[in-house]
DRENZA-481443 format. One line per 8 residues: number of its first residue (from 1); for each residue x, y, z of C-alpha. Coordinates in steps of 0.2 Angstrom, whole numbers, plus 5000, padded with zeros to 4 digits. Example, Ala and Ser with C-alpha at 12.3 -4.5 7.8 and 13.67 -1.06 7.14 Angstrom:
2
1> 5062,4978,5039; 5068,4995,5036 $
This chain:
264
1> 6042,5804,5820; 6041,5795,5804; 6030,5799,5788; 6018,5785,5792; 6005,5786,5806; 5997,5770,5813; 5983,5772,5825; 5975,5756,5832 $
9> 5956,5756,5835; 5954,5739,5843; 5955,5726,5829; 5956,5740,5816; 5972,5749,5811; 5971,5766,5803; 5987,5769,5792; 5990,5786,5787 $
17> 6003,5793,5774; 6008,5809,5783; 6017,5819,5769; 6004,5832,5764; 6017,5845,5758; 6022,5833,5744; 6004,5826,5741; 6008,5811,5751 $
25> 6020,5804,5739; 6033,5792,5745; 6051,5792,5746; 6061,5777,5750; 6061,5779,5769; 6042,5782,5769; 6039,5767,5758; 6050,5756,5770 $
33> 6039,5762,5784; 6024,5756,5776; 6032,5739,5772; 6036,5737,5790; 6018,5742,5796; 6010,5730,5784; 6021,5716,5790; 6017,5720,5808 $
41> 5998,5720,5804; 5999,5704,5795; 6008,5696,5810; 5997,5703,5823; 5983,5690,5827; 5973,5704,5836; 5973,5715,5820; 5959,5710,5809 $
49> 5956,5725,5796; 5967,5739,5790; 5962,5756,5783; 5974,5766,5772; 5972,5785,5769; 5982,5801,5766; 5984,5816,5777; 5975,5831,5773 $
57> 5961,5833,5760; 5971,5834,5744; 5979,5818,5741; 5978,5799,5746; 5995,5796,5738; 6003,5805,5723; 6014,5790,5720; 6033,5790,5721 $
65> 6042,5806,5725; 6049,5810,5708; 6063,5820,5715; 6070,5806,5726; 6063,5789,5721; 6058,5786,5703; 6074,5789,5693; 6085,5780,5706 $
73> 6072,5766,5706; 6072,5764,5687; 6091,5765,5686; 6095,5752,5700; 6107,5739,5693; 6098,5724,5687; 6103,5711,5701; 6099,5723,5715 $
81> 6083,5728,5706; 6077,5710,5705; 6081,5707,5723; 6075,5723,5731; 6060,5727,5720; 6055,5713,5708; 6055,5700,5722; 6052,5713,5735 $
89> 6035,5720,5743; 6032,5733,5729; 6027,5751,5731; 6017,5755,5747; 6021,5738,5755; 6007,5727,5748; 6008,5729,5729; 6019,5714,5725 $
97> 6026,5698,5734; 6015,5701,5749; 6000,5691,5753; 5989,5698,5767; 5973,5688,5769; 5965,5701,5780; 5953,5715,5773; 5962,5731,5768 $
105> 5952,5746,5764; 5957,5762,5755; 5950,5779,5760; 5954,5789,5745; 5954,5808,5749; 5960,5817,5733; 5973,5811,5721; 5978,5793,5719 $
113> 5991,5794,5705; 6002,5781,5698; 6010,5772,5713; 5996,5779,5724; 5983,5772,5712; 5992,5755,5712; 5992,5755,5731; 5973,5758,5731 $
121> 5971,5744,5718; 5980,5732,5730; 5967,5736,5744; 5951,5725,5744; 5938,5739,5745; 5940,5757,5739; 5929,5771,5747; 5933,5789,5740 $
129> 5928,5807,5742; 5920,5817,5728; 5936,5826,5725; 5946,5810,5722; 5955,5808,5705; 5964,5792,5699; 5977,5791,5686; 5991,5780,5679 $
137> 6001,5794,5671; 6016,5784,5667; 6013,5784,5648; 6016,5803,5648; 6033,5801,5656; 6040,5787,5645; 6036,5771,5656; 6022,5761,5662 $
145> 6015,5755,5679; 6025,5742,5687; 6017,5739,5704; 6001,5730,5699; 5992,5743,5689; 5993,5733,5673; 5988,5717,5682; 5975,5722,5695 $
153> 5966,5736,5686; 5959,5725,5672; 5953,5713,5685; 5944,5726,5694; 5936,5737,5680; 5938,5726,5664; 5950,5727,5650; 5942,5741,5640 $
161> 5941,5753,5654; 5959,5748,5660; 5966,5751,5642; 5958,5768,5642; 5966,5773,5659; 5983,5766,5655; 5985,5771,5637; 5979,5789,5639 $
169> 5986,5793,5656; 5971,5804,5659; 5963,5806,5676; 5947,5798,5681; 5935,5807,5693; 5925,5800,5707; 5909,5798,5698; 5917,5789,5683 $
177> 5927,5778,5695; 5911,5773,5703; 5902,5769,5687; 5916,5757,5681; 5917,5749,5698; 5934,5756,5703; 5927,5762,5719; 5914,5754,5730 $
185> 5907,5770,5738; 5908,5789,5736; 5907,5797,5753; 5907,5816,5758; 5925,5821,5761; 5922,5826,5779; 5915,5809,5783; 5926,5798,5773 $
193> 5939,5792,5786; 5925,5790,5799; 5914,5781,5787; 5928,5769,5782; 5933,5766,5800; 5915,5762,5804; 5914,5750,5790; 5931,5742,5795 $
201> 5924,5740,5813; 5909,5731,5805; 5921,5719,5796; 5931,5716,5811; 5915,5708,5819; 5914,5695,5806; 5924,5679,5806; 5942,5683,5803 $
209> 5945,5665,5798; 5932,5666,5785; 5939,5682,5779; 5957,5675,5777; 5951,5659,5769; 5939,5668,5757; 5952,5681,5752; 5965,5667,5749 $
217> 5953,5657,5738; 5949,5673,5727; 5967,5678,5726; 5973,5660,5721; 5958,5657,5709; 5963,5671,5697; 5968,5662,5681; 5963,5645,5687 $
225> 5952,5634,5676; 5934,5635,5682; 5934,5617,5689; 5950,5618,5698; 5944,5635,5706; 5928,5627,5712; 5937,5613,5720; 5948,5625,5729 $
233> 5933,5634,5735; 5925,5618,5741; 5941,5612,5750; 5942,5629,5759; 5924,5628,5765; 5928,5610,5772; 5943,5617,5781; 5932,5631,5789 $
241> 5920,5617,5794; 5934,5611,5806; 5936,5628,5815; 5929,5635,5831; 5923,5650,5821; 5909,5640,5812; 5904,5633,5829; 5903,5650,5837 $
249> 5894,5658,5822; 5880,5644,5821; 5878,5644,5840; 5876,5663,5840; 5863,5662,5826; 5853,5649,5836; 5854,5659,5852; 5850,5676,5843 $
257> 5866,5685,5849; 5881,5693,5841; 5895,5680,5837; 5911,5682,5846; 5924,5676,5834; 5942,5671,5839; 5949,5667,5822; 5953,5648,5824 $
């Protein structure tokens, strides 16, 4: 059995990093497992929403395993580094060069440190337990984040808050994370995974096509001039108007029933 569990709950996949003795840090093998699971999730038309969490109650993911991963990663010869990492899927399977236009939720149960923090940032929504702590500690060890921390964090919490987190390397607790918009909800630890799964099941009842189109627009619009971004949004809406999902959704509204979306 590998270090990553994947439990399927209908249209929702629960992906658990199962390395609690090392704070759910990832070695190369566990990271490769995550990459393959996310590729399978993306390809599976019956999979609509993913939830990512860590085993136990102490850590979501404490980043890369410093004993086996970080130094070997940093000292990889340049041509191999460019091919395998810079142009690869990044830490945790979704932090770089991977565009999954399906909702991905993080249930952060404890420490989300460095690469683990970046994995949470790559998710669309973040729910956390009261004991959650977030940090990009790289500045303490002589390097900086390289799997989206410098890019996604300012987009989520703003430049000032991101600068404080990145330059200091200090930990951010759950309450502060909620205040700055880093997490969407704080949920009691014993309820966190169940709550997040329930939320994911709710999302799975929504139109999967609208999710994919909306997520693509929001992702592609980053950095675009306003006029171009608004045209992108309008074109995406037109494309949805040609789908069966919009027919089913409006028919269900008229008939006062729940919609049965097929994602086409």
